[in-house]
C-alpha positions as CSV (number, residue, x, y, z in Angstrom):
1,X,-13.7,41.1,188.5
2,X,-16.2,38.7,189.3
3,X,-16.3,35.7,187.1
4,X,-20.1,35.2,187.4
5,X,-20.8,39.0,186.7
6,X,-22.5,40.0,183.5
7,X,-19.5,41.8,182.0
8,X,-17.3,38.7,182.6
9,X,-19.5,36.6,180.7
10,X,-20.0,39.0,177.9
11,X,-16.3,39.2,177.6
12,X,-15.9,35.4,177.8
13,X,-18.8,35.1,175.1
14,X,-17.0,37.6,172.7
15,X,-13.7,36.0,173.2
16,X,-15.3,32.5,172.5
17,X,-17.0,33.9,169.2
18,X,-13.6,35.4,168.2
19,X,-11.8,32.3,168.6
20,X,-14.6,30.1,167.0
21,X,-14.7,32.6,163.7
22,X,-10.7,32.6,163.8
23,X,-10.9,28.7,163.6
24,X,-13.4,28.6,160.9
25,X,-11.3,31.1,158.8
26,X,-8.0,29.0,159.7
27,X,-9.8,25.8,158.5
28,X,-11.0,27.7,155.2
29,X,-7.3,28.7,154.4
30,X,-5.9,25.4,155.4
31,X,-8.8,23.8,152.9
32,X,-7.9,26.3,150.4
33,X,-4.1,25.7,150.6
34,X,-4.6,21.9,150.6
35,X,-6.8,22.1,147.3
36,X,-3.9,24.3,145.8
37,X,-1.3,21.7,147.0
38,X,-3.5,19.0,145.3
39,X,-3.8,20.9,142.2
40,X,0.0,21.4,141.9
41,X,0.7,17.9,142.7
42,X,-1.7,16.8,139.8
43,X,0.0,19.3,137.4
44,X,3.3,17.9,138.4
45,X,2.4,14.5,137.9
46,X,1.0,15.3,134.3
47,X,4.4,17.1,133.6
48,X,6.3,14.0,134.6
49,X,3.9,11.8,132.3
50,X,4.3,14.0,129.3
51,X,8.1,14.4,129.7
52,X,8.3,10.4,130.0
53,X,6.2,10.2,126.9
54,X,8.3,12.6,125.1
55,X,11.4,10.7,126.1
56,X,10.1,7.4,124.9
57,X,9.2,8.9,121.8
58,X,12.7,10.0,121.1
59,X,14.0,6.6,122.1
60,X,11.7,5.0,119.5
61,X,12.7,7.3,116.8
62,X,16.5,6.8,117.7
63,X,15.8,3.0,117.5
64,X,13.8,3.6,114.3
65,X,16.5,5.3,112.5
66,X,19.3,3.0,113.8
67,X,17.4,0.0,112.3
68,X,17.1,2.0,109.1
69,X,20.8,3.0,108.9
70,X,21.7,-0.7,109.6
71,X,19.3,-1.9,106.7
72,X,20.6,0.6,104.6
73,X,24.2,-0.4,105.3
74,X,23.2,-3.9,104.5
75,X,21.6,-2.9,100.9
76,X,24.7,-1.1,100.3
77,X,27.2,-3.8,101.0
78,X,25.0,-6.3,99.0
79,X,24.8,-3.6,96.1
80,X,28.8,-3.4,96.1
81,X,28.9,-7.2,96.0
82,X,26.5,-7.5,93.2
83,X,28.3,-4.6,91.2
84,X,31.6,-6.6,91.6
85,X,29.8,-9.8,90.3
86,X,28.2,-7.9,87.3
87,X,31.6,-6.5,86.6
88,X,33.2,-9.7,86.4
89,X,30.3,-11.4,84.5
90,X,30.6,-8.5,82.0
91,X,34.4,-9.3,81.5
92,X,33.7,-12.9,81.0
93,X,31.3,-11.9,78.6
94,X,33.6,-9.7,76.7
95,X,36.3,-12.4,76.8
96,X,33.5,-14.8,75.2
97,X,32.5,-12.3,72.8
98,X,36.2,-11.6,71.6
99,X,36.8,-15.4,71.5
100,X,33.9,-15.5,69.2
101,X,35.1,-12.7,67.2
102,X,38.4,-14.4,66.7
103,X,37.0,-17.6,65.5
104,X,35.5,-16.1,62.4
105,X,31.9,-15.3,61.4
106,X,30.7,-18.2,63.4
107,X,27.3,-17.3,65.0
108,X,26.8,-17.3,68.9
109,X,25.5,-20.8,70.2
110,X,22.1,-20.8,71.8
111,X,23.7,-21.0,75.2
112,X,25.8,-18.1,74.4
113,X,23.2,-15.9,73.1
114,X,21.2,-16.9,76.2
115,X,23.9,-15.7,78.6
116,X,24.3,-12.3,76.4
117,X,20.4,-11.9,77.1
118,X,20.4,-12.8,80.7
119,X,23.4,-10.4,81.0
120,X,21.6,-7.5,79.5
121,X,18.5,-8.1,81.7
122,X,20.8,-8.5,84.6
123,X,22.7,-5.0,83.9
124,X,19.2,-3.5,83.4
125,X,18.1,-4.8,86.6
126,X,21.4,-3.8,88.6
127,X,20.9,-0.3,87.1
128,X,17.2,-0.1,88.5
129,X,18.4,-1.4,91.8
130,X,21.2,1.3,92.0
131,X,18.6,4.1,91.3
132,X,16.4,2.5,94.1
133,X,19.4,2.3,96.3
134,X,20.4,5.9,95.6
135,X,17.0,7.3,96.4
136,X,17.2,5.3,99.8
137,X,20.3,6.5,100.5
138,X,19.5,10.2,99.9
139,X,16.5,9.9,102.3
140,X,18.9,8.3,105.1
141,X,21.3,11.0,104.6
142,X,19.0,13.5,105.0
143,X,17.5,11.7,108.0
144,X,21.1,11.8,109.4
145,X,21.6,15.4,108.8
146,X,18.0,16.6,110.2
147,X,16.8,17.2,113.6
148,X,14.1,15.0,115.0
149,X,11.1,17.4,113.9
150,X,12.5,17.4,110.4
151,X,12.8,13.5,110.4
152,X,9.5,13.1,111.8
153,X,7.8,15.6,109.0
154,X,9.7,13.8,106.2
155,X,8.7,10.2,107.4
156,X,5.1,11.6,107.4
157,X,5.5,12.8,103.9
158,X,7.1,9.8,102.7
159,X,4.2,7.7,104.2
160,X,5.8,6.8,107.5
161,X,8.8,4.6,108.7
162,X,7.0,1.6,108.1
163,X,6.8,2.4,104.1
164,X,10.5,3.2,104.0
165,X,11.3,-0.1,105.7
166,X,9.0,-2.1,103.2
167,X,10.9,-0.2,100.7
168,X,14.4,-1.2,101.9
169,X,13.2,-4.7,102.5
170,X,11.9,-4.9,98.6
171,X,15.1,-3.8,97.5
172,X,17.2,-6.3,99.7
173,X,15.1,-9.0,98.2
174,X,15.5,-7.9,94.8
175,X,19.6,-7.6,95.3
176,X,19.2,-10.9,96.8
177,X,17.7,-12.4,94.0
178,X,20.1,-10.5,91.3
179,X,23.0,-12.0,93.5
180,X,21.8,-15.4,92.9
181,X,21.3,-14.9,89.2
182,X,24.8,-13.2,88.7
183,X,26.5,-16.3,90.6
184,X,24.6,-19.1,88.2
185,X,25.6,-17.0,85.3
186,X,29.1,-16.6,86.1
187,X,29.4,-20.4,87.2
188,X,28.2,-21.2,83.8
189,X,29.9,-18.8,81.9
190,X,33.3,-19.8,83.5
191,X,32.6,-23.6,82.8
192,X,31.6,-22.7,78.9
193,X,34.7,-23.1,76.7
194,X,34.5,-21.8,73.2
195,X,35.9,-23.8,70.6
């Protein structure tokens, strides 16, 4: 076949058109695949970001729970210490009262009456702190036994973990003040001699 013949040129032109159309289609397919790959990459990156956020939230919740348990443990230890001191003070006060009764119908001195009043106030305060402590302990026990979702729900109902932290801090401060009062009263009561 003659290369310069009309038939050869026509065949060559058709082949050229076919190759050009095939290349255009190929570029379209490659472009479509490239867009799909970019879309999948973005979706994958979003999933990784979401997963990292969830993991960070779980870590923060775990840290918050650990801190809350530690504060509760401190409050519990302080409460036990105060209960022992109150018991000792109550025993000392009973000794004072028994000694006073043995001396006859002599009235309590002003100092002893003050001790008695302070002891009653202290016992009332200790009972109030015990009730607050029991409420906090119940909440923490519920946190320990519940899943993260239930804990999060309870924290939201209770006004958030910051609110619980504030309550525990307030209870801890009250316990420290009560402990100082008990120490002072115990020291003074131990130094008091009844004639």
